[in-house]
C-alpha positions in Angstrom: 206.6 104.1 -189.4 203.8 101.6 -190.3 200.1 102.1 -190.5 197.7 99.2 -191.1 194.6 100.4 -193.0 192.7 97.1 -193.5 193.6 93.5 -193.0 192.1 90.1 -192.8 192.7 86.4 -193.1 190.9 83.4 -194.6 188.9 85.6 -197.0 186.9 83.3 -199.2 185.2 83.9 -202.6 183.4 81.8 -205.3 184.9 80.7 -208.6 183.7 83.8 -210.4 185.6 86.2 -208.1 187.5 89.0 -209.9 189.3 91.8 -208.1 190.0 94.8 -210.3 191.5 98.1 -209.1 192.8 99.9 -212.2 194.5 102.7 -210.3 195.5 100.5 -207.3 195.5 102.0 -203.7 197.4 104.9 -202.2 199.0 102.3 -199.9 200.6 98.8 -200.2 198.6 95.7 -200.7 200.1 92.3 -199.6 198.3 89.1 -200.6 199.1 85.6 -199.5 197.0 83.1 -201.4 195.6 79.8 -200.1 194.3 78.6 -203.5 195.5 78.9 -207.1 194.8 82.3 -208.7 195.3 84.2 -211.9 197.2 87.5 -211.9 197.4 90.1 -214.6 200.9 91.5 -214.9 201.8 93.9 -217.6 198.7 93.1 -219.6 199.4 89.3 -219.5 197.2 87.0 -217.3 199.0 84.1 -215.8 198.0 81.3 -213.4 199.9 80.8 -210.2 199.7 77.9 -207.7 198.4 78.2 -204.2 200.6 79.6 -201.4 202.1 82.5 -203.2 202.6 86.1 -202.0 202.1 89.2 -204.0 203.1 92.8 -203.0 201.5 95.7 -204.8 203.2 99.1 -204.2 201.0 102.2 -204.0 199.2 103.4 -207.1 199.9 100.1 -209.0 197.1 98.5 -211.1 195.7 95.4 -209.4 193.9 92.6 -211.1 193.5 89.0 -210.0 190.8 86.3 -209.9 190.0 82.8 -208.9 191.2 80.0 -211.2 189.3 77.2 -209.5 185.8 76.9 -208.0 186.9 79.1 -205.1 189.5 81.7 -204.1 191.0 82.3 -200.6 193.7 84.5 -199.2 195.1 86.5 -196.3 195.7 90.2 -197.1 196.7 93.5 -195.6 196.6 97.1 -196.9 199.2 99.3 -195.1 201.4 102.3 -195.4 205.1 102.1 -194.5 208.3 104.0 -195.0 210.4 101.2 -193.4 213.4 100.0 -195.3 212.2 96.4 -195.2 209.2 97.4 -197.2 210.7 100.1 -199.5 213.7 97.8 -200.4 211.7 94.6 -200.7 213.3 92.6 -203.6 210.2 91.8 -205.6 206.9 93.6 -206.3 204.1 93.2 -208.8 204.9 89.5 -209.4 203.8 86.6 -207.2 206.4 84.3 -205.6 206.0 81.0 -203.7 206.3 80.9 -200.0 208.0 78.1 -198.2 206.0 78.0 -195.0 202.4 78.9 -195.6 201.2 78.0 -192.1 203.8 80.2 -190.5 202.8 83.2 -192.7 199.1 82.5 -192.2 199.7 82.5 -188.4 201.5 85.9 -188.7 198.6 87.3 -190.7 196.2 86.1 -188.0 198.2 87.8 -185.3 198.4 90.9 -187.4 194.7 91.0 -187.9 193.9 90.4 -184.2 196.3 93.1 -183.0 195.1 95.7 -185.4 191.4 95.1 -185.4 188.7 96.8 -183.3 187.3 93.5 -182.1 183.6 93.7 -181.8 182.2 90.6 -183.6 182.3 86.9 -183.6 184.3 86.4 -186.7 187.9 87.3 -187.4 187.7 86.8 -191.1 187.4 90.1 -193.1 186.9 90.4 -196.9 188.0 92.5 -199.8 184.6 93.9 -200.6 185.2 97.4 -199.3 186.1 99.7 -196.4 182.8 99.1 -194.7 183.6 95.5 -194.0 186.2 96.4 -191.4 187.9 99.5 -190.2 191.3 98.7 -188.8 193.6 101.1 -187.1 196.9 100.9 -185.2 196.6 102.4 -181.7 199.6 103.6 -179.7 199.2 100.5 -177.4 199.5 97.9 -180.2 201.6 99.9 -182.7 204.9 98.3 -181.6 203.4 94.8 -181.8 201.9 95.3 -185.3 205.2 96.9 -186.5 207.2 93.9 -185.3 204.7 91.4 -186.8 204.9 93.2 -190.1 208.7 93.2 -190.0 208.9 89.5 -189.1 206.5 88.7 -192.0 208.4 90.7 -194.5 211.8 89.2 -193.5 210.3 85.8 -193.9 208.9 86.7 -197.4 212.2 88.3 -198.3 214.0 85.1 -197.6 211.5 83.2 -199.8 212.0 85.7 -202.7 215.8 85.4 -202.5 215.8 81.7 -202.2 213.4 81.3 -205.1 215.4 83.8 -207.2 218.7 82.2 -206.4 217.5 78.7 -207.3 215.9 79.9 -210.5 219.1 81.8 -211.5 221.7 79.3 -210.5 222.4 78.2 -214.1 222.5 81.7 -215.4 224.9 82.8 -212.7 227.2 80.0 -213.4 227.2 80.7 -217.1 227.8 84.4 -216.4 230.8 83.6 -214.2 232.2 81.2 -216.8 232.0 84.0 -219.4 233.8 86.4 -217.0 236.5 83.9 -216.3 237.0 83.2 -220.1 236.9 86.8 -221.2 237.7 89.1 -218.2 239.1 91.7 -220.6 235.6 92.6 -221.8 234.0 95.9 -220.5 232.0 94.2 -217.8 229.6 96.4 -215.7 227.1 95.4 -213.1 224.3 96.9 -215.3 225.3 94.8 -218.4 225.5 91.6 -216.2 222.1 92.3 -214.7 220.6 92.9 -218.1 221.9 89.5 -219.3 220.0 87.8 -216.4 217.0 90.1 -216.8 217.1 91.3 -213.1 217.9 94.6 -211.4 221.5 95.7 -210.6 221.0 95.4 -206.9 219.3 92.0 -207.2 222.3 90.7 -209.3 224.8 91.9 -206.7 222.9 90.2 -203.9 222.5 86.8 -205.8 226.1 86.8 -207.0 227.4 87.4 -203.5 225.2 84.6 -202.1 226.3 82.2 -204.9 230.0 82.9 -205.0 230.9 84.7 -201.8 232.3 87.7 -203.7 230.9 90.7 -205.6 230.6 90.7 -209.4 233.2 93.4 -210.0 235.6 91.9 -207.5 235.4 88.7 -209.4 236.0 90.6 -212.7 239.1 92.1 -211.2 240.3 88.7 -209.8 239.9 87.0 -213.2 241.7 89.9 -215.0 244.6 89.7 -212.6 244.8 85.9 -213.0 245.1 86.4 -216.7 247.7 89.1 -216.2 249.8 86.8 -214.0 249.7 84.1 -216.8 250.7 86.7 -219.4 253.5 88.0 -217.2 254.8 84.5 -216.6 254.5 82.9 -220.0 254.8 85.8 -222.6 257.2 88.5 -223.5 254.4 91.2 -223.9 255.1 94.5 -222.3 253.2 95.5 -219.2 251.2 98.1 -221.2 250.2 95.4 -223.7 249.2 93.0 -220.9 247.2 95.7 -219.2 245.3 96.3 -222.5 244.8 92.5 -223.0 243.3 92.2 -219.5 240.8 95.0 -220.0 242.6 98.0 -218.6 242.7 101.2 -220.6 245.1 102.8 -218.3 248.5 101.0 -217.5 248.9 103.0 -214.2 245.5 101.8 -213.0 246.4 98.3 -213.9 249.7 98.5 -211.9 248.0 100.0 -208.9 245.3 97.3 -208.9 247.9 94.6 -209.4 250.0 95.8 -206.5 246.9 96.3 -204.3 245.8 92.7 -204.8 249.1 90.9 -204.9 251.4 93.1 -202.8 253.9 93.5 -205.7 254.2 95.3 -209.0 253.8 93.5 -212.4 257.4 94.0 -213.2 258.7 92.6 -209.9 256.2 89.7 -210.2 257.7 88.8 -213.6 261.2 89.2 -212.4 260.7 87.0 -209.4 259.3 84.2 -211.6 262.4 84.3 -213.8 
């Protein structure tokens, strides 16, 4: 269920513009900037280029301002329990959008569909609730819900593309470390901490980059090492299991058979 509280596009403000809502809103706020802007995140103020999006969840401190002689954006305040909002991969940090015109057009349509159209201007501003009262009637609820969904799916693609490109090197390094030392006690959480991203985000990026999950890759590299040890050493199966990161020999044997179709002992025997 989605409910649009207030929305607008092409909002314009002078160079001294500052928006400060210490306690945030009781709903989501989505901004799409047309100009450079400064955002305060975790007490640190940083400048971001034009054509960025920013999603503030409910009850999140909000602070941003102009960084040039003017500030302009599209914006929407809304409530939603939809998965595409609740599971959005990035909040409280701006990210670049790849097609500003497309997103701007969606924001225009969203504003038109949700507004009680009575004036001659379709540009609403941040100043307060008296500027515009927007509500979703039963007649246009389906349209606004679909527009919001399309917009969020587009923004989600931008987040994931940007994150993937900015983490390419780190992902390659992580996979090289796994392949070199598969016996280490790898966990999704430890890998995610290494890249400074969430567990879920890591799993998504890893799958996109390598076509397999992180832990499936760990298992694959462990079994590759096991095959080499079975083929070229005289170590016992228990010793090989331990050297490949398995604390339990039976678990190693089950996983080996599941992935290769044979047991470690039979695999060694057939090679010789």
